[in-house]
KETOR-157035 format. One record per residue: x, y negated, z of N, C-alpha, C, O, CB in turn; residue in three letters. Coordinates in steps of 0.1 Angstrom, whole numbers, plus 5000, padded with zeros to 4 digits. Glycine has a CB too. Example, Ala and Ser with C-alpha at 12.3 -4.5 7.8 and 13.67 -1.06 7.14 Angstrom:
% residues 2
<lumdo n_c1="5132" n_c2="5057" n_c3="5078" ca_c1="5123" ca_c2="5045" ca_c3="5078" c_c1="5132" c_c2="5033" c_c3="5078" o_c1="5142" o_c2="5033" o_c3="5085" cb_c1="5113" cb_c2="5045" cb_c3="5090" res="Ala"/>
<lumdo n_c1="5128" n_c2="5022" n_c3="5071" ca_c1="5137" ca_c2="5011" ca_c3="5071" c_c1="5129" c_c2="5000" c_c3="5079" o_c1="5134" o_c2="4989" o_c3="5080" cb_c1="5141" cb_c2="5006" cb_c3="5057" res="Ser"/>
This chain:
% residues 65
<lumdo n_c1="4814" n_c2="4818" n_c3="5098" ca_c1="4825" ca_c2="4816" ca_c3="5090" c_c1="4835" c_c2="4827" c_c3="5090" o_c1="4840" o_c2="4832" o_c3="5080" cb_c1="4832" cb_c2="4803" cb_c3="5094" res="Met"/>
<lumdo n_c1="4837" n_c2="4833" n_c3="5102" ca_c1="4846" ca_c2="4844" ca_c3="5103" c_c1="4841" c_c2="4856" c_c3="5096" o_c1="4848" o_c2="4863" o_c3="5089" cb_c1="4849" cb_c2="4848" cb_c3="5118" res="Ile"/>
<lumdo n_c1="4828" n_c2="4858" n_c3="5097" ca_c1="4821" ca_c2="4869" ca_c3="5090" c_c1="4824" c_c2="4869" c_c3="5075" o_c1="4826" o_c2="4879" o_c3="5068" cb_c1="4806" cb_c2="4870" cb_c3="5093" res="His"/>
<lumdo n_c1="4822" n_c2="4857" n_c3="5069" ca_c1="4824" ca_c2="4855" ca_c3="5055" c_c1="4839" c_c2="4858" c_c3="5051" o_c1="4841" o_c2="4864" o_c3="5041" cb_c1="4821" cb_c2="4840" cb_c3="5051" res="Val"/>
<lumdo n_c1="4848" n_c2="4854" n_c3="5059" ca_c1="4862" ca_c2="4857" ca_c3="5056" c_c1="4865" c_c2="4871" c_c3="5057" o_c1="4873" o_c2="4877" o_c3="5049" cb_c1="4871" cb_c2="4849" cb_c3="5066" res="Met"/>
<lumdo n_c1="4860" n_c2="4879" n_c3="5066" ca_c1="4862" ca_c2="4893" ca_c3="5068" c_c1="4856" c_c2="4900" c_c3="5056" o_c1="4862" o_c2="4909" o_c3="5050" cb_c1="4856" cb_c2="4898" cb_c3="5081" res="Val"/>
<lumdo n_c1="4844" n_c2="4897" n_c3="5052" ca_c1="4837" ca_c2="4903" ca_c3="5040" c_c1="4845" c_c2="4900" c_c3="5028" o_c1="4847" o_c2="4909" o_c3="5019" cb_c1="4823" cb_c2="4898" cb_c3="5039" res="Val"/>
<lumdo n_c1="4850" n_c2="4888" n_c3="5026" ca_c1="4858" ca_c2="4884" ca_c3="5014" c_c1="4871" c_c2="4892" c_c3="5014" o_c1="4876" o_c2="4896" o_c3="5004" cb_c1="4861" cb_c2="4869" cb_c3="5014" res="Ala"/>
<lumdo n_c1="4877" n_c2="4894" n_c3="5026" ca_c1="4889" ca_c2="4902" ca_c3="5027" c_c1="4887" c_c2="4917" c_c3="5023" o_c1="4895" o_c2="4922" o_c3="5015" cb_c1="4895" cb_c2="4902" cb_c3="5041" res="Gly"/>
<lumdo n_c1="4876" n_c2="4922" n_c3="5027" ca_c1="4873" ca_c2="4936" ca_c3="5023" c_c1="4869" c_c2="4937" c_c3="5008" o_c1="4872" o_c2="4947" o_c3="5002" cb_c1="4861" cb_c2="4942" cb_c3="5032" res="Tyr"/>
<lumdo n_c1="4863" n_c2="4927" n_c3="5003" ca_c1="4859" ca_c2="4927" ca_c3="4989" c_c1="4872" c_c2="4925" c_c3="4980" o_c1="4872" o_c2="4930" o_c3="4969" cb_c1="4849" cb_c2="4916" cb_c3="4986" res="Ala"/>
<lumdo n_c1="4882" n_c2="4918" n_c3="4985" ca_c1="4894" ca_c2="4916" ca_c3="4978" c_c1="4902" c_c2="4929" c_c3="4975" o_c1="4909" o_c2="4930" o_c3="4965" cb_c1="4903" cb_c2="4906" cb_c3="4985" res="Leu"/>
<lumdo n_c1="4901" n_c2="4938" n_c3="4984" ca_c1="4909" ca_c2="4951" ca_c3="4982" c_c1="4905" c_c2="4958" c_c3="4970" o_c1="4914" o_c2="4961" o_c3="4962" cb_c1="4908" cb_c2="4959" cb_c3="4995" res="Val"/>
<lumdo n_c1="4893" n_c2="4962" n_c3="4967" ca_c1="4889" ca_c2="4969" ca_c3="4955" c_c1="4891" c_c2="4960" c_c3="4943" o_c1="4895" o_c2="4965" o_c3="4932" cb_c1="4875" cb_c2="4973" cb_c3="4955" res="Pro"/>
<lumdo n_c1="4890" n_c2="4947" n_c3="4944" ca_c1="4892" ca_c2="4938" ca_c3="4932" c_c1="4907" c_c2="4939" c_c3="4929" o_c1="4910" o_c2="4939" o_c3="4917" cb_c1="4888" cb_c2="4924" cb_c3="4935" res="Val"/>
<lumdo n_c1="4916" n_c2="4939" n_c3="4939" ca_c1="4930" ca_c2="4940" ca_c3="4936" c_c1="4934" c_c2="4953" c_c3="4930" o_c1="4942" o_c2="4954" o_c3="4921" cb_c1="4938" cb_c2="4937" cb_c3="4949" res="Ala"/>
<lumdo n_c1="4927" n_c2="4964" n_c3="4935" ca_c1="4929" ca_c2="4977" ca_c3="4929" c_c1="4925" c_c2="4978" c_c3="4914" o_c1="4932" o_c2="4984" o_c3="4906" cb_c1="4922" cb_c2="4988" cb_c3="4937" res="Gly"/>
<lumdo n_c1="4914" n_c2="4972" n_c3="4911" ca_c1="4909" ca_c2="4972" ca_c3="4897" c_c1="4919" c_c2="4964" c_c3="4889" o_c1="4922" o_c2="4967" o_c3="4877" cb_c1="4895" cb_c2="4966" cb_c3="4896" res="Ile"/>
<lumdo n_c1="4924" n_c2="4952" n_c3="4894" ca_c1="4933" ca_c2="4944" ca_c3="4887" c_c1="4946" c_c2="4952" c_c3="4884" o_c1="4952" o_c2="4951" o_c3="4873" cb_c1="4936" cb_c2="4931" cb_c3="4894" res="Ala"/>
<lumdo n_c1="4951" n_c2="4960" n_c3="4893" ca_c1="4963" ca_c2="4968" ca_c3="4891" c_c1="4960" c_c2="4978" c_c3="4881" o_c1="4969" o_c2="4981" o_c3="4872" cb_c1="4967" cb_c2="4974" cb_c3="4904" res="Leu"/>
<lumdo n_c1="4949" n_c2="4984" n_c3="4880" ca_c1="4946" ca_c2="4994" ca_c3="4870" c_c1="4946" c_c2="4988" c_c3="4856" o_c1="4951" o_c2="4993" o_c3="4847" cb_c1="4932" cb_c2="5001" cb_c3="4873" res="Val"/>
<lumdo n_c1="4940" n_c2="4976" n_c3="4855" ca_c1="4939" ca_c2="4969" ca_c3="4842" c_c1="4953" c_c2="4965" c_c3="4838" o_c1="4956" o_c2="4967" o_c3="4826" cb_c1="4930" cb_c2="4956" cb_c3="4843" res="Val"/>
<lumdo n_c1="4961" n_c2="4960" n_c3="4847" ca_c1="4975" ca_c2="4956" ca_c3="4843" c_c1="4983" c_c2="4968" c_c3="4839" o_c1="4990" o_c2="4967" o_c3="4829" cb_c1="4982" cb_c2="4949" cb_c3="4855" res="Val"/>
<lumdo n_c1="4982" n_c2="4979" n_c3="4845" ca_c1="4989" ca_c2="4991" ca_c3="4841" c_c1="4985" c_c2="4996" c_c3="4827" o_c1="4993" o_c2="5002" o_c3="4820" cb_c1="4988" cb_c2="5002" cb_c3="4851" res="Thr"/>
<lumdo n_c1="4972" n_c2="4994" n_c3="4824" ca_c1="4967" ca_c2="4999" ca_c3="4811" c_c1="4972" c_c2="4989" c_c3="4800" o_c1="4975" o_c2="4993" o_c3="4789" cb_c1="4952" cb_c2="5000" cb_c3="4811" res="His"/>
<lumdo n_c1="4972" n_c2="4976" n_c3="4803" ca_c1="4976" ca_c2="4966" ca_c3="4793" c_c1="4991" c_c2="4966" c_c3="4791" o_c1="4996" o_c2="4966" o_c3="4779" cb_c1="4971" cb_c2="4952" cb_c3="4797" res="Val"/>
<lumdo n_c1="4998" n_c2="4966" n_c3="4802" ca_c1="5013" ca_c2="4966" ca_c3="4801" c_c1="5019" c_c2="4976" c_c3="4810" o_c1="5021" o_c2="4974" o_c3="4822" cb_c1="5019" cb_c2="4952" cb_c3="4805" res="Arg"/>
<lumdo n_c1="5021" n_c2="4989" n_c3="4805" ca_c1="5025" ca_c2="5000" ca_c3="4813" c_c1="5039" c_c2="4998" c_c3="4820" o_c1="5041" o_c2="5003" o_c3="4831" cb_c1="5026" cb_c2="5012" cb_c3="4805" res="Pro"/>
<lumdo n_c1="5048" n_c2="4990" n_c3="4814" ca_c1="5061" ca_c2="4988" ca_c3="4819" c_c1="5061" c_c2="4976" c_c3="4830" o_c1="5072" o_c2="4974" o_c3="4836" cb_c1="5071" cb_c2="4984" cb_c3="4808" res="Ala"/>
<lumdo n_c1="5050" n_c2="4970" n_c3="4833" ca_c1="5049" ca_c2="4959" ca_c3="4842" c_c1="5051" c_c2="4963" c_c3="4857" o_c1="5056" o_c2="4956" o_c3="4865" cb_c1="5036" cb_c2="4951" cb_c3="4840" res="Ala"/>
<lumdo n_c1="5046" n_c2="4975" n_c3="4860" ca_c1="5047" ca_c2="4980" ca_c3="4874" c_c1="5055" c_c2="4993" c_c3="4874" o_c1="5054" o_c2="5001" o_c3="4865" cb_c1="5033" cb_c2="4982" cb_c3="4879" res="Leu"/>
<lumdo n_c1="5062" n_c2="4995" n_c3="4885" ca_c1="5070" ca_c2="5007" ca_c3="4887" c_c1="5061" c_c2="5018" c_c3="4890" o_c1="5051" o_c2="5016" o_c3="4897" cb_c1="5081" cb_c2="5005" cb_c3="4897" res="Ala"/>
<lumdo n_c1="5065" n_c2="5030" n_c3="4887" ca_c1="5058" ca_c2="5042" ca_c3="4890" c_c1="5060" c_c2="5046" c_c3="4905" o_c1="5069" o_c2="5040" o_c3="4911" cb_c1="5061" cb_c2="5054" cb_c3="4881" res="Gly"/>
<lumdo n_c1="5053" n_c2="5055" n_c3="4910" ca_c1="5054" ca_c2="5059" ca_c3="4924" c_c1="5068" c_c2="5065" c_c3="4927" o_c1="5074" o_c2="5061" o_c3="4937" cb_c1="5044" cb_c2="5069" cb_c3="4928" res="Leu"/>
<lumdo n_c1="5073" n_c2="5073" n_c3="4918" ca_c1="5086" ca_c2="5079" ca_c3="4920" c_c1="5097" c_c2="5068" c_c3="4921" o_c1="5106" o_c2="5069" o_c3="4929" cb_c1="5089" cb_c2="5089" cb_c3="4910" res="Gly"/>
<lumdo n_c1="5097" n_c2="5059" n_c3="4912" ca_c1="5106" ca_c2="5048" ca_c3="4911" c_c1="5105" c_c2="5039" c_c3="4924" o_c1="5115" o_c2="5035" o_c3="4929" cb_c1="5105" cb_c2="5040" cb_c3="4898" res="Glu"/>
<lumdo n_c1="5093" n_c2="5036" n_c3="4928" ca_c1="5091" ca_c2="5028" ca_c3="4940" c_c1="5097" c_c2="5035" c_c3="4952" o_c1="5104" o_c2="5028" o_c3="4960" cb_c1="5076" cb_c2="5025" cb_c3="4942" res="Leu"/>
<lumdo n_c1="5094" n_c2="5048" n_c3="4954" ca_c1="5099" ca_c2="5055" ca_c3="4966" c_c1="5114" c_c2="5056" c_c3="4965" o_c1="5121" o_c2="5055" o_c3="4975" cb_c1="5092" cb_c2="5068" cb_c3="4967" res="Leu"/>
<lumdo n_c1="5119" n_c2="5058" n_c3="4953" ca_c1="5134" ca_c2="5059" ca_c3="4952" c_c1="5141" c_c2="5046" c_c3="4956" o_c1="5151" o_c2="5046" o_c3="4962" cb_c1="5137" cb_c2="5061" cb_c3="4937" res="Gly"/>
<lumdo n_c1="5135" n_c2="5034" n_c3="4953" ca_c1="5141" ca_c2="5022" ca_c3="4957" c_c1="5139" c_c2="5019" c_c3="4972" o_c1="5147" o_c2="5013" o_c3="4978" cb_c1="5135" cb_c2="5010" cb_c3="4949" res="Arg"/>
<lumdo n_c1="5127" n_c2="5023" n_c3="4977" ca_c1="5124" ca_c2="5021" ca_c3="4991" c_c1="5133" c_c2="5029" c_c3="5000" o_c1="5138" o_c2="5024" o_c3="5011" cb_c1="5109" cb_c2="5023" cb_c3="4994" res="Val"/>
<lumdo n_c1="5135" n_c2="5042" n_c3="4997" ca_c1="5143" ca_c2="5051" ca_c3="5005" c_c1="5158" c_c2="5050" c_c3="5004" o_c1="5165" o_c2="5059" o_c3="5008" cb_c1="5138" cb_c2="5065" cb_c3="5003" res="Phe"/>
<lumdo n_c1="5163" n_c2="5040" n_c3="4998" ca_c1="5177" ca_c2="5038" ca_c3="4996" c_c1="5184" c_c2="5036" c_c3="5010" o_c1="5194" o_c2="5042" o_c3="5013" cb_c1="5181" cb_c2="5027" cb_c3="4987" res="Val"/>
<lumdo n_c1="5177" n_c2="5028" n_c3="5018" ca_c1="5183" ca_c2="5024" ca_c3="5031" c_c1="5178" c_c2="5033" c_c3="5042" o_c1="5166" o_c2="5038" o_c3="5042" cb_c1="5181" cb_c2="5010" cb_c3="5035" res="Thr"/>
<lumdo n_c1="5186" n_c2="5036" n_c3="5052" ca_c1="5182" ca_c2="5044" ca_c3="5063" c_c1="5171" c_c2="5037" c_c3="5071" o_c1="5162" o_c2="5043" o_c3="5077" cb_c1="5194" cb_c2="5047" cb_c3="5072" res="Arg"/>
<lumdo n_c1="5172" n_c2="5024" n_c3="5073" ca_c1="5163" ca_c2="5016" ca_c3="5080" c_c1="5149" c_c2="5018" c_c3="5075" o_c1="5139" o_c2="5019" o_c3="5082" cb_c1="5166" cb_c2="5002" cb_c3="5081" res="Ala"/>
<lumdo n_c1="5147" n_c2="5018" n_c3="5062" ca_c1="5134" ca_c2="5020" ca_c3="5055" c_c1="5129" c_c2="5034" c_c3="5058" o_c1="5117" o_c2="5035" o_c3="5061" cb_c1="5135" cb_c2="5018" cb_c3="5040" res="Ala"/>
<lumdo n_c1="5137" n_c2="5044" n_c3="5058" ca_c1="5132" ca_c2="5057" ca_c3="5060" c_c1="5128" c_c2="5059" c_c3="5075" o_c1="5118" o_c2="5065" o_c3="5078" cb_c1="5143" cb_c2="5068" cb_c3="5057" res="Arg"/>
<lumdo n_c1="5135" n_c2="5053" n_c3="5084" ca_c1="5132" ca_c2="5054" ca_c3="5098" c_c1="5119" c_c2="5046" c_c3="5101" o_c1="5110" o_c2="5050" o_c3="5108" cb_c1="5143" cb_c2="5048" cb_c3="5107" res="Ile"/>
<lumdo n_c1="5117" n_c2="5034" n_c3="5095" ca_c1="5105" ca_c2="5026" ca_c3="5096" c_c1="5093" c_c2="5033" c_c3="5091" o_c1="5083" o_c2="5033" o_c3="5098" cb_c1="5107" cb_c2="5013" cb_c3="5089" res="Thr"/>
<lumdo n_c1="5094" n_c2="5040" n_c3="5080" ca_c1="5083" ca_c2="5047" ca_c3="5074" c_c1="5080" c_c2="5059" c_c3="5083" o_c1="5068" o_c2="5062" o_c3="5086" cb_c1="5086" cb_c2="5052" cb_c3="5060" res="Leu"/>
<lumdo n_c1="5090" n_c2="5066" n_c3="5088" ca_c1="5087" ca_c2="5077" ca_c3="5098" c_c1="5080" c_c2="5073" c_c3="5110" o_c1="5070" o_c2="5079" o_c3="5115" cb_c1="5101" cb_c2="5084" cb_c3="5101" res="Leu"/>
<lumdo n_c1="5084" n_c2="5061" n_c3="5116" ca_c1="5078" ca_c2="5056" ca_c3="5128" c_c1="5064" c_c2="5052" c_c3="5125" o_c1="5055" o_c2="5053" o_c3="5133" cb_c1="5086" cb_c2="5045" cb_c3="5134" res="Leu"/>
<lumdo n_c1="5061" n_c2="5046" n_c3="5113" ca_c1="5048" ca_c2="5042" ca_c3="5110" c_c1="5038" c_c2="5054" c_c3="5108" o_c1="5027" o_c2="5053" o_c3="5113" cb_c1="5048" cb_c2="5033" cb_c3="5097" res="Phe"/>
<lumdo n_c1="5043" n_c2="5064" n_c3="5102" ca_c1="5035" ca_c2="5076" ca_c3="5100" c_c1="5032" c_c2="5082" c_c3="5114" o_c1="5021" o_c2="5087" o_c3="5116" cb_c1="5041" cb_c2="5086" cb_c3="5091" res="Val"/>
<lumdo n_c1="5042" n_c2="5083" n_c3="5122" ca_c1="5040" ca_c2="5088" ca_c3="5136" c_c1="5030" c_c2="5080" c_c3="5143" o_c1="5021" o_c2="5085" o_c3="5150" cb_c1="5054" cb_c2="5088" cb_c3="5143" res="Trp"/>
<lumdo n_c1="5031" n_c2="5066" n_c3="5143" ca_c1="5022" ca_c2="5058" ca_c3="5150" c_c1="5007" c_c2="5060" c_c3="5144" o_c1="4998" o_c2="5061" o_c3="5152" cb_c1="5026" cb_c2="5043" cb_c3="5148" res="Trp"/>
<lumdo n_c1="5006" n_c2="5061" n_c3="5131" ca_c1="4993" ca_c2="5063" ca_c3="5125" c_c1="4987" c_c2="5076" c_c3="5129" o_c1="4975" o_c2="5076" o_c3="5133" cb_c1="4994" cb_c2="5062" cb_c3="5110" res="Leu"/>
<lumdo n_c1="4995" n_c2="5086" n_c3="5129" ca_c1="4990" ca_c2="5099" ca_c3="5134" c_c1="4986" c_c2="5099" c_c3="5148" o_c1="4976" o_c2="5105" o_c3="5152" cb_c1="5000" cb_c2="5110" cb_c3="5131" res="Gly"/>
<lumdo n_c1="4994" n_c2="5093" n_c3="5157" ca_c1="4992" ca_c2="5092" ca_c3="5171" c_c1="4978" c_c2="5085" c_c3="5174" o_c1="4971" o_c2="5089" o_c3="5182" cb_c1="5003" cb_c2="5085" cb_c3="5178" res="Trp"/>
<lumdo n_c1="4976" n_c2="5074" n_c3="5167" ca_c1="4964" ca_c2="5066" ca_c3="5169" c_c1="4951" c_c2="5072" c_c3="5164" o_c1="4940" o_c2="5070" o_c3="5169" cb_c1="4966" cb_c2="5053" cb_c3="5164" res="His"/>
<lumdo n_c1="4952" n_c2="5079" n_c3="5152" ca_c1="4940" ca_c2="5084" ca_c3="5146" c_c1="4938" c_c2="5099" c_c3="5146" o_c1="4926" o_c2="5103" o_c3="5145" cb_c1="4941" cb_c2="5080" cb_c3="5131" res="Phe"/>
<lumdo n_c1="4948" n_c2="5107" n_c3="5149" ca_c1="4946" ca_c2="5121" ca_c3="5149" c_c1="4947" c_c2="5127" c_c3="5163" o_c1="4942" o_c2="5138" o_c3="5165" cb_c1="4957" cb_c2="5127" cb_c3="5141" res="Leu"/>
<lumdo n_c1="4952" n_c2="5120" n_c3="5173" ca_c1="4952" ca_c2="5125" ca_c3="5187" c_c1="4940" c_c2="5121" c_c3="5194" o_c1="4937" o_c2="5109" o_c3="5195" cb_c1="4965" cb_c2="5120" cb_c3="5194" res="Val"/>
<lumdo n_c1="4933" n_c2="5130" n_c3="5200" ca_c1="4921" ca_c2="5129" ca_c3="5207" c_c1="4916" c_c2="5115" c_c3="5210" o_c1="4906" o_c2="5113" o_c3="5217" cb_c1="4922" cb_c2="5135" cb_c3="5219" res="Gly"/>
Protein backbone atom coordinates (compact mmCIF):
# COMPACT_ATOMS: atom_id res chain seq x y z
CA MET A 1 0.00 0.00 0.00
CA ILE A 2 2.82 2.41 0.84
CA HIS A 3 4.50 1.65 -2.48
CA VAL A 4 1.33 2.58 -4.37
CA MET A 5 1.05 5.87 -2.44
CA VAL A 6 4.69 6.78 -3.16
CA VAL A 7 4.34 6.01 -6.87
CA ALA A 8 1.09 8.01 -7.01
CA GLY A 9 2.83 10.93 -5.30
CA TYR A 10 5.66 10.90 -7.83
CA ALA A 11 3.18 10.60 -10.69
CA LEU A 12 1.19 13.54 -9.38
CA VAL A 13 4.10 15.99 -9.75
CA PRO A 14 4.36 15.90 -13.58
CA VAL A 15 0.56 15.81 -13.86
CA ALA A 16 0.36 18.99 -11.77
CA GLY A 17 3.08 20.56 -13.94
CA ILE A 18 1.18 19.76 -17.12
CA ALA A 19 -2.01 21.14 -15.56
CA LEU A 20 -0.20 24.40 -14.74
CA VAL A 21 1.04 24.70 -18.32
CA VAL A 22 -2.47 24.13 -19.67
CA VAL A 23 -3.98 26.69 -17.28
CA THR A 24 -1.41 29.33 -18.25
CA HIS A 25 -2.15 28.80 -21.95
CA VAL A 26 -5.92 28.92 -21.50
CA ARG A 27 -6.02 31.81 -19.00
CA PRO A 28 -2.68 33.70 -18.94
CA ALA A 29 -3.83 36.10 -16.19
CA ALA A 30 -4.80 33.24 -13.84
CA LEU A 31 -1.29 32.72 -12.45
CA ALA A 32 1.33 35.26 -11.46
CA GLY A 33 4.63 35.36 -13.31
CA LEU A 34 7.91 34.51 -11.62
CA GLY A 35 8.91 38.15 -11.17
CA GLU A 36 5.59 39.06 -9.57
CA LEU A 37 5.72 35.99 -7.33
CA LEU A 38 9.23 36.75 -6.10
CA GLY A 39 8.31 40.40 -5.61
CA ARG A 40 5.49 39.41 -3.29
CA VAL A 41 7.50 36.76 -1.45
CA PHE A 42 10.53 38.97 -0.78
CA VAL A 43 8.53 41.82 0.79
CA THR A 44 9.22 40.59 4.31
CA ARG A 45 12.63 40.11 5.86
CA ALA A 46 11.54 36.78 7.37
CA ALA A 47 10.83 35.35 3.92
CA ARG A 48 14.24 36.41 2.62
CA ILE A 49 16.02 34.88 5.63
CA THR A 50 13.96 31.68 5.33
CA LEU A 51 14.84 31.29 1.66
CA LEU A 52 18.51 31.98 2.37
CA LEU A 53 18.57 29.33 5.10
CA PHE A 54 16.76 26.83 2.86
CA VAL A 55 19.25 27.33 0.02
CA TRP A 56 22.13 27.01 2.47
CA TRP A 57 20.65 23.78 3.90
CA LEU A 58 20.06 22.39 0.42
CA GLY A 59 23.61 23.15 -0.65
CA TRP A 60 25.06 21.74 2.56
CA HIS A 61 23.22 18.44 2.18
CA PHE A 62 23.66 17.90 -1.54
CA LEU A 63 26.85 19.69 -2.52
CA VAL A 64 29.17 19.06 0.43
CA GLY A 65 31.01 15.74 0.28
